[in-house]
C-alpha positions in Angstrom: -44.1 1.0 18.5 -42.6 3.2 15.8 -40.2 0.4 14.8 -43.2 -2.0 14.6 -45.0 0.4 12.4 -42.0 0.8 10.1 -41.7 -2.9 9.7 -45.4 -3.2 8.9 -45.2 -0.7 6.1 -42.8 -3.0 4.3 -45.1 -6.1 4.6 -46.9 -7.2 1.5 -50.6 -6.4 1.5 -51.6 -9.7 -0.2 -50.2 -13.2 -0.8 -50.6 -13.3 -4.6 -47.9 -15.4 -6.3 -45.3 -13.6 -8.3 -46.1 -13.5 -12.1 -44.4 -16.2 -14.2 -42.3 -14.3 -16.8 -42.6 -17.3 -19.2 -46.4 -17.1 -19.5 -47.8 -14.8 -22.2 -50.6 -12.2 -21.9 -49.5 -11.0 -18.4 -49.0 -7.4 -19.6 -51.7 -5.8 -21.6 -49.7 -4.4 -24.5 -51.1 -5.7 -27.7 -48.8 -6.2 -30.7 -45.7 -6.0 -28.5 -43.0 -8.4 -27.4 -44.9 -8.5 -24.0 -47.3 -10.9 -25.7 -44.6 -13.4 -26.5 -43.7 -16.1 -23.9 -40.1 -16.3 -22.8 -38.5 -19.5 -24.2 -37.0 -21.6 -21.5 -34.1 -23.7 -22.8 -32.9 -26.6 -20.7 -29.2 -27.6 -20.7 -28.1 -30.8 -22.4 -27.3 -32.3 -19.1 -27.6 -31.4 -15.4 -25.4 -28.5 -14.5 -22.8 -28.6 -11.6 -21.7 -25.8 -9.3 -18.2 -24.6 -9.9 -17.9 -23.8 -6.1 -19.2 -27.3 -5.2 -22.2 -26.0 -3.3 -20.0 -23.9 -0.9 -21.1 -20.4 0.2 -17.5 -19.1 -0.1 -13.9 -20.2 -0.3 -11.7 -18.3 2.2 -8.0 -18.0 3.0 -6.4 -16.2 5.9 -3.9 -13.5 5.1 -1.7 -12.2 8.0 -3.0 -12.1 11.5 -6.4 -10.4 11.0 -6.9 -10.4 7.2 -8.6 -12.7 4.8 -9.7 -13.0 1.2 -12.9 -15.0 0.3 -14.3 -15.9 -3.1 -18.0 -15.3 -2.7 -19.3 -16.0 -6.2 -18.2 -16.6 -9.8 -19.9 -16.2 -13.2 -20.5 -18.7 -14.7 -21.4 -20.5 -11.4 -23.2 -23.5 -13.1 -21.4 -25.4 -15.8 -21.7 -28.7 -17.7 -20.1 -31.7 -15.9 -16.3 -31.7 -16.5 -16.2 -28.0 -17.5 -14.7 -25.0 -15.7 -15.0 -21.3 -16.2 -12.5 -21.7 -19.1 -15.5 -23.0 -21.1 -17.2 -19.5 -20.9 -14.0 -18.0 -22.4 -14.0 -20.5 -25.3 -17.7 -20.0 -25.9 -17.3 -16.2 -26.1 -14.3 -16.5 -28.4 -16.1 -18.8 -30.8 -18.9 -16.3 -31.4 -16.4 -14.6 -33.8 -16.1 -17.5 -36.1 -18.8 -20.1 -35.3 -18.7 -23.3 -33.3 -15.2 -24.2 -34.5 -13.4 -27.1 -32.7 -14.9 -29.0 -29.8 -12.2 -31.2 -28.3 -10.9 -30.3 -24.8 -7.3 -30.2 -26.2 -8.4 -27.6 -28.8 -10.2 -25.6 -26.1 -7.0 -25.4 -24.2 -5.1 -24.4 -27.3 -7.6 -21.6 -28.0 -7.4 -20.2 -24.4 -3.6 -20.2 -24.6 -3.7 -18.5 -28.1 -6.1 -15.8 -26.9 -4.0 -14.9 -23.9 -0.7 -15.2 -25.7 -1.9 -12.8 -28.4 -3.7 -10.5 -26.0 -7.2 -11.1 -27.3 -8.6 -10.1 -23.9 -12.4 -9.7 -24.5 -13.3 -13.4 -24.0 -11.7 -13.3 -20.6 -14.1 -10.6 -19.5 -16.9 -13.1 -19.8 -15.9 -14.6 -16.4 -16.6 -12.5 -13.3 -15.4 -13.0 -9.7 -16.6 -11.5 -6.4 -14.4 -11.4 -3.4 -14.8 -10.3 0.2 -11.5 -9.0 1.5 -10.2 -7.7 4.9 -6.9 -5.9 4.7 -4.9 -3.0 6.2 -5.8 0.4 5.0 -2.5 1.0 3.3 -2.9 -2.2 1.3 -6.4 -1.1 0.3 -5.1 2.3 -0.9 -2.7 0.4 -3.3 -5.4 -2.0 -4.3 -8.0 0.6 -5.2 -5.6 2.0 -7.9 -6.9 -0.8 -10.1 -10.0 1.0 -11.2 -11.6 -1.7 -13.3 -13.6 -3.4 -10.5 -16.9 -2.7 -8.7 -16.1 -2.0 -5.0 -18.2 -1.5 -1.9 -16.1 -0.7 1.2 -16.9 -0.8 4.9 -18.1 2.7 6.0 -16.2 4.3 8.9 -18.7 7.2 8.7 -21.6 4.9 9.4 -20.0 2.3 11.7 -17.3 2.1 14.3 -14.0 0.8 13.0 -13.2 -2.7 14.5 -10.1 -3.0 16.7 -7.8 -4.7 14.2 -4.4 -3.5 13.2 -1.6 -4.9 11.0 1.7 -5.5 12.8 4.5 -7.3 11.0 6.9 -9.6 12.7 10.4 -8.4 13.7 11.8 -10.5 10.8 9.5 -8.9 8.2 10.4 -5.3 8.9 12.3 -4.3 5.8 15.1 -1.9 5.1 14.4 0.8 2.4 15.8 -0.4 -0.9 18.7 1.6 -2.3 17.5 1.1 -5.9 13.7 1.0 -5.6 12.5 4.3 -4.1 9.0 2.9 -3.4 10.0 -0.4 -1.7 12.0 -2.3 0.8 14.1 -5.4 0.3 16.3 -7.0 2.9 15.4 -7.2 6.7 16.6 -4.3 8.8 18.5 -4.9 12.1 16.5 -6.3 15.0 16.9 -3.3 17.2 15.5 -0.9 14.6 12.7 -3.3 13.8 11.7 -3.5 17.4 11.7 0.3 17.7 9.4 0.4 14.6 7.0 -2.1 16.2 6.8 0.1 19.3 5.9 3.0 17.1 3.0 1.0 15.6 1.9 0.0 19.1 1.8 3.7 20.0 -0.3 4.5 16.9 -2.7 1.7 17.8 -3.2 3.2 21.3 -5.2 6.0 19.6 -8.0 3.5 19.2 -9.0 3.8 22.9 -9.3 7.6 22.5 -11.1 7.2 19.2 -13.8 5.0 21.0 -14.1 7.3 23.9 -14.5 10.4 21.8 -17.1 8.8 19.5 -19.0 7.7 22.7 -18.9 11.3 23.8 -20.4 12.5 20.6 -17.6 13.2 18.1 -18.8 12.4 14.6 -17.5 9.0 13.3 -16.6 10.6 10.0 -14.2 12.9 11.7 -13.0 10.7 14.6 -11.6 8.1 12.0 -8.9 10.7 11.0 -7.1 9.7 14.2 -6.6 6.1 13.2 -3.4 4.9 11.5 -3.3 3.3 8.0 -2.4 0.0 9.7 -6.1 -0.3 10.8 -8.1 -2.9 8.8 -10.9 -2.2 6.4 -13.1 -4.5 4.4 -14.8 -4.5 1.0 -16.5 -6.5 -1.6 -14.6 -6.5 -4.9 -16.1 -7.7 -8.2 -14.0 -7.9 -11.3 -13.9 -9.7 -14.6 -11.1 -12.3 -15.1 -9.1 -10.2 -17.6 -8.7 -7.3 -15.3 -8.2 -9.6 -12.3 -5.2 -11.1 -14.2 -3.9 -7.6 -14.8 -4.1 -7.0 -11.1 -2.3 -10.2 -10.3 0.3 -9.5 -12.9 1.3 -6.3 -11.0 0.7 -7.4 -7.4 2.2 -10.9 -7.6 5.3 -9.4 -9.1 8.4 -9.5 -6.9 8.6 -5.7 -7.1 5.2 -5.3 -5.4 5.0 -4.6 -1.7 5.1 -7.9 0.2 1.8 -7.3 2.0 -0.2 -6.9 -1.1 1.7 -9.7 -2.7 0.4 -12.0 0.0 -3.2 -11.1 -0.8 -2.6 -11.5 -4.6 -1.1 -14.9 -4.2 -4.1 -16.0 -2.0 -6.4 -14.6 -4.7 -4.6 -16.7 -7.4 -5.1 -19.8 -5.3 -8.8 -19.2 -5.1 -9.1 -18.6 -8.8 -7.0 -21.5 -10.1 -9.5 -24.3 -9.6 -12.2 -22.2 -11.4 -10.1 -21.5 -14.6 -7.1 -23.8 -14.5 -6.2 -23.5 -18.2 -6.3 -19.7 -18.1 -4.2 -19.6 -15.0 -1.6 -21.9 -16.6 -1.5 -19.6 -19.6 -1.2 -16.6 -17.4 1.9 -18.1 -15.7 3.4 -19.1 -19.0 2.8 -15.9 -21.0 2.6 -13.2 -18.4 3.8 -13.6 -14.8 6.8 -15.9 -15.4 7.5 -14.6 -18.9 9.8 -11.8 -20.0 9.4 -8.9 -22.3 12.4 -7.7 -24.4 12.5 -4.2 -25.8 13.8 -3.3 -29.3 17.1 -2.1 -27.8 17.5 -5.3 -25.9 16.8 -7.5 -28.9 19.4 -5.5 -30.9 22.0 -5.8 -28.2 21.5 -9.6 -28.0 21.7 -10.0 -31.7 24.8 -7.8 -32.1 26.6 -8.7 -28.9 27.1 -5.0 -28.3 26.1 -3.0 -25.1 22.6 -1.7 -24.8 22.3 1.5 -26.8 21.2 3.8 -23.8 22.8 6.0 -21.2 20.1 5.2 -18.7 21.7 3.2 -15.8 18.4 1.7 -14.6 17.5 0.5 -18.1 21.0 -1.1 -18.4 20.7 -2.8 -15.0 17.3 -4.2 -16.0 18.8 -5.6 -19.2 21.7 -7.2 -17.3 19.1 -8.8 -15.0 17.3 -10.2 -18.0 20.5 -11.6 -19.5 21.4 -13.3 -16.2 17.9 -14.9 -16.1 18.4 -16.1 -19.6 21.9 -17.4 -18.9 23.5 -15.1 -21.3 
């Protein structure tokens, strides 16, 4: 009965139609903008949905994870356009209509990204739903330019999902990168590590049992390992999404978050293909040279530094350039 009463409190008391915001004189405020009707401007032609009428685009990542594109702004565009058009439109505010040909639009997008004029790329927004291991989420959340709403383990029971790599993907600690692994470790050690993960996962049964016996969920979650999965909605503009991808698609990023970043890029590419092409050309697959490196290449002399890591990075760049 109480639930019925609660529901009734939220029912509307009448069936009057919602006011039309385009009709004037609906708010009694003389000599104000409230008297003016909102001008409704129709597009030059019928708009099309960038996501082709789909509710979401989703890709699986690992055994239990996924990344789904839920929405994009702009969602509706003129026929033949992509979200790149919103970037061009925003950029042209600075100097008028400018050029109109598609080839010139492409050149403008590439110019903006090449010269780091980033504001127009913030006009495109993307919303994702992601399920990932907790340790991936902790790296991901370091990118503090998004709006995030995460699954609450205080409010709800954590689902029984854990990340477990294959034997082949258990990596050996890198000797040069203190925060990463590189080559696979021997099969015996890898199998021992997987058994360790299995033991950590076994805490889940005790976690369920103790929450059923009254232990607060906000405290019981402390017993779960960081291999357990979490979920969130993540909304970010295209500029900052590209910054995320620049770091997390890089070969130095942890493999597990690389997998999510590459899946994200696949979902974005059809929405803004010109921007994605420029991102590859001028960022992800490009190379930055320091002043010392430029001087060394010009002079043919060794790099003017005693830092071994900096020297090693320069040698890697020279090898990539065929020098």
